[in-house]
Phi, psi and omega in degrees: 000312185300319185295314174299309181300320178298315177294322179295316181294322172299311183301312179302319178302307187296319173306310179300312177298324173300316183300311178304311183295339174283341183290126181299154175226159180220157171263135179235163175235151171225105188063230178262016182264133178271138177236132171259112184245133171282151186242120173258092188254348180241161188300323185295310182289337179282330180283327181280318174054224175260029173306146174074353180286146177258343182200161178216128181302160188298324177251023176259147179204192177227130174255126179260129182252117181256154192293329180201154180298135181201175176267081184281160177232152179235155170214178195239032174304133176056022175255119180272353184253140170286132186230157165245143182237126172253121176272136184239148175274193184299326186270003183089004176291133177290118181273309177199154180241131185237135168267139189232140181271136178303149170056038180238165175245024178289146177269140179238103198247148169303137178288336179209171184304120181253145178254340181222154167225138178240116184261126174231169173305143185300138180081002182296318178295312177303306180305331180268354185077017184274123184234169175301146184100324182285160181250149174258126177269154178100354182302332181296344177271357184288150176296156175292144179286155182239000000 
């Protein structure tokens, strides 16, 4: 029984790793800082987000691409990492930045209609001096939302 459970666990880990490896990524910029962002452009990947992750590299994040501007909200269900999220308009201008606590269901919402959300390690934006009103570059390379 132990052997079967262990094999199933390994198989699930490999499937999860394969799914993550298939998620597209793009290079973004915030001021002169480079960001490597995985892109969640379809409903399934937007719902999964950074759930179940144990770590995130210092300049790594996740870009959520929404089908149309709206006042989207994010939460941290099954997310183990403390994160900050920047909500962005169509042009990449940061509307607002919210700090989020791990494993909570508190809503963190865009202050105005947003087209994108960029999640980074908590405090990343503040540590780099990135504030609302500044732009994130490279969004034109993101996949179209599905």
